C-alpha positions in Angstrom: 0.0 0.0 0.0 1.3 3.5 -0.9 -0.1 6.8 -0.2 0.1 7.7 -3.8 -2.7 5.2 -4.3 -5.0 7.6 -2.5 -6.4 11.0 -2.7 -5.9 12.0 0.9 -6.2 15.4 2.7 -7.7 17.5 5.4 -9.9 20.4 5.9 -7.7 23.5 5.5 -8.3 27.0 6.6 -8.4 29.7 4.0 -7.3 32.4 6.5 -3.9 32.8 4.6 -5.8 33.1 1.3 -7.5 30.4 -0.8 -4.8 30.6 -3.4 -2.3 29.3 -0.8 -4.3 26.3 0.3 -2.8 23.9 -2.3 0.7 24.7 -1.1 -0.3 24.4 2.6 -1.9 21.0 1.8 1.1 19.7 -0.1 3.4 20.8 2.7 1.5 18.5 5.0 2.1 15.5 2.7 -1.4 15.6 1.1 -2.7 15.6 -2.4 -6.2 16.6 -1.7 -8.1 19.1 0.5 -11.3 20.5 1.6 -12.1 24.2 2.4 -14.9 26.6 3.1 -15.1 28.9 0.2 -16.7 31.6 2.3 -17.2 32.5 5.9 -19.6 30.3 7.9 -22.4 32.9 7.5 -24.9 34.1 5.0 -22.5 36.9 4.0 -21.7 36.9 0.3 -18.1 36.3 -0.8 -16.3 37.2 -4.0 -12.8 36.3 -5.3 -10.8 38.4 -7.6 -9.4 37.2 -10.9 -5.9 37.0 -9.4 -7.0 34.9 -6.4 -8.8 32.5 -8.8 -6.0 32.1 -11.3 -3.4 31.6 -8.6 -5.5 29.0 -6.9 -5.9 27.1 -10.2 -2.1 27.4 -11.0 -1.2 26.1 -7.5 -3.5 23.1 -7.9 -1.4 22.0 -10.8 2.0 23.2 -9.3 1.5 21.3 -6.1 0.0 18.1 -7.8 -3.3 18.2 -6.1 -5.6 15.3 -7.2 -8.8 16.0 -5.4 -10.7 19.2 -4.2 -13.8 19.8 -2.2 -15.7 22.6 -0.5 -18.0 22.3 2.5 -21.2 24.4 2.4 -22.0 26.5 5.5 -23.8 24.8 8.3 -26.7 27.3 8.4 -28.4 25.6 5.3 -31.6 23.9 5.8 -33.3 22.8 2.6 -36.1 21.2 4.7 -37.0 24.2 6.7 -40.7 25.3 6.5 -39.9 29.1 6.8 -37.7 31.5 4.9 -34.5 29.8 5.8 -35.2 27.3 2.9 -35.2 30.0 0.3 -32.1 31.6 1.8 -30.4 28.2 1.8 -31.2 27.6 -1.8 -29.7 31.0 -2.6 -26.7 30.3 -0.6 -26.0 26.8 -2.2 -26.2 28.5 -5.6 -23.7 31.2 -4.5 -21.3 28.6 -3.2 -21.6 26.3 -6.2 -20.8 29.4 -8.4 -17.7 30.0 -6.4 -16.6 26.4 -6.7 -17.2 26.5 -10.5 -15.0 29.6 -10.7 -12.3 27.8 -8.7 -12.6 24.5 -10.5 -13.4 22.7 -7.2 -14.5 19.2 -7.8 -17.1 18.7 -5.1 -19.2 20.7 -2.6 -20.4 18.9 0.5 -23.8 19.8 2.0 -25.7 18.9 5.2 -29.3 19.2 3.7 -31.0 20.0 6.9 -33.7 18.8 9.3 -37.4 18.5 9.7 -39.6 16.7 12.4 -41.4 14.9 9.5 -38.4 13.3 7.7 -40.4 12.0 4.8 -41.7 15.5 4.0 -38.2 16.9 4.7 -36.6 14.5 2.2 -39.1 15.5 -0.5 -38.4 19.2 0.3 -34.6 18.6 0.0 -35.0 16.7 -3.3 -37.2 19.5 -4.8 -34.7 22.1 -3.8 -31.6 20.2 -5.2 -33.4 19.5 -8.4 -33.8 23.2 -8.9 -30.0 23.9 -8.6 -27.6 24.2 -11.6 -24.4 22.5 -10.4 -22.2 23.3 -13.4 -18.8 21.3 -13.2 -19.0 20.9 -9.4 -20.8 17.8 -8.1 -23.0 18.3 -5.0 -22.4 15.7 -2.2 -25.0 14.9 0.4 -23.4 14.1 3.8 -24.8 11.8 6.4 -25.6 13.1 9.9 -25.0 11.7 13.3 -28.8 11.5 13.8 -28.9 14.2 16.4 -32.4 15.9 16.6 -34.3 15.8 13.3 -31.3 16.0 11.0 -31.1 13.7 8.0 -29.8 11.6 6.2 -28.4 9.6 9.1 -29.2 6.1 7.9 -28.0 4.3 4.6 -31.7 4.1 3.8 -32.2 7.9 4.0 -29.1 8.5 1.9 -30.5 6.2 -0.7 -34.0 7.9 -0.7 -32.4 11.2 -1.4 -29.9 10.1 -4.1 -32.5 7.9 -6.0 -34.3 10.9 -7.3 -31.3 12.9 -8.2 -29.1 12.9 -11.3 -26.1 11.0 -10.4 -24.0 13.0 -13.0 -24.3 16.0 -10.7 -25.1 14.6 -7.2 -23.4 12.0 -5.0 -22.7 11.2 -1.4 -20.1 12.0 1.4 -19.7 9.4 4.1 -18.5 10.7 7.5 -17.3 7.8 9.6 -17.8 9.7 12.9 -21.4 10.5 12.0 -22.1 6.9 10.9 -20.6 5.5 14.1 -22.5 8.0 16.2 -25.7 7.1 14.5 -25.2 3.4 15.3 -23.1 1.7 12.6 -20.4 -0.3 14.1 -17.4 0.1 11.8 -15.7 -2.7 13.6 -18.3 -5.0 12.2 -17.2 -3.7 8.8 -18.7 -6.6 6.7 -22.2 -5.9 8.1 -21.7 -2.2 7.5 -20.7 -2.9 3.9 -23.6 -5.3 3.4 -26.0 -2.5 4.5 -24.5 -0.2 1.9 -24.7 -2.8 -0.8 -28.5 -3.2 -0.2 -29.2 0.4 -1.0 -26.4 2.1 -2.7 -23.3 1.6 -5.0 -19.9 2.2 -3.5 -19.0 4.6 -6.2 -21.9 6.9 -5.1 -19.5 7.8 -2.3 -17.2 10.4 -3.9 -15.7 11.6 -0.6 -15.1 10.0 2.8 -14.8 12.2 5.9 -12.2 10.0 7.7 -13.0 11.1 11.3 -12.8 9.1 14.5 -15.2 9.8 17.2 -14.9 11.1 20.8 -18.3 9.6 21.7 -19.6 6.1 21.9 -21.3 4.0 19.3 -24.9 5.2 18.8 -24.5 8.3 20.9 -25.8 10.6 18.2 -23.1 13.1 19.1 -21.0 14.7 16.3 -17.5 14.9 18.1 -14.5 14.4 15.7 -11.2 12.9 16.8 -8.1 12.1 14.9 -8.1 8.7 13.1 -7.1 6.0 15.5 -7.4 8.2 18.6 -11.1 7.8 19.3 -13.7 5.1 20.0 -13.6 3.8 16.4 -9.9 3.3 16.8 -8.0 1.0 14.4 -11.2 -0.1 12.8 -11.4 3.2 10.8 -8.6 1.7 8.8 -11.0 -0.8 7.2 -12.6 1.8 5.0 -9.3 3.5 4.3 -7.9 0.2 3.0 -11.0 -0.9 1.2 -10.4 -1.1 -2.6 -14.2 -0.5 -3.2 -13.7 3.2 -2.0 -10.2 3.7 -3.6 -11.6 6.3 -6.0 -13.0 8.4 -3.2 -11.3 11.4 -1.7 -10.4 10.9 1.9 -10.6 14.1 4.1 -9.7 14.3 7.7 -11.7 17.0 9.7 -9.6 16.9 12.9 -9.9 20.1 14.9 -6.1 20.3 15.4 -5.1 19.1 11.9 -2.1 21.4 11.7 -0.6 19.8 14.7 -1.7 16.2 14.1 -1.4 15.6 10.3 1.9 13.8 10.7 0.6 11.4 13.4 -2.5 10.8 11.3 -0.5 9.8 8.3 1.7 7.6 10.3 -1.4 5.8 11.7 -3.0 5.3 8.4 0.1 4.0 6.5 1.8 2.1 9.3 4.9 0.4 7.8 4.5 2.2 4.5 5.3 5.6 5.8 8.4 5.8 3.6 6.0 6.0 0.7 4.1 9.0 2.0 5.2 11.5 -0.7 2.8 11.8 -3.5 
């Protein structure tokens, strides 16, 4: 196993300028990354032509193989008030930014509604109204806290089944799956559940997060891979050839301090092959 076989990265801050993210990512030993393309608010964001061109040039210069953005957390496409319209407007804005920057994917938490069946239909209707351009929209699973969805594999399937798979896909967060109740240490059972409802290539991106909370806790608390309650079992999905085409992104809160430890854990004896 060589790290060059993967598209592996982390969520990187754009505080030093989005055009510098490819270099920062590469300096950590990664060939992929995820960013917020705007502040985590409704506030509009624009990039000038120089920022956009330098970003694109640095993607090539630093041999970046996979790029993703994460939409703001305020979005709720299943809201029954004006938040829904605001959310649709924001997603369109963020998708346009991603298209300008040639970012491959944008990850979205679709929202919540006490009536999940109604909420799922509202999300599908909203997403069907969106022009994605070159950037694919990925629906991320939730931990099952409150009325958020999709938390189960079945709910992910319900959402994706009515969407155009040329423009929409899925993001699997391992911490969220574990918090919902999927035991990743019983990996064969977990994969069998996926096979009943989805294709493995529906998952374009994997959020490779360990958990600070227990199985089925419904708590979304990220930990570095191998340092939480999932532990070594998180390697199963990283080593699984059925997900080899996915981008793997770590969302550890202290990633700038822990990236080396995380790569060591994931690669084990193959650490000498870490350079892409």
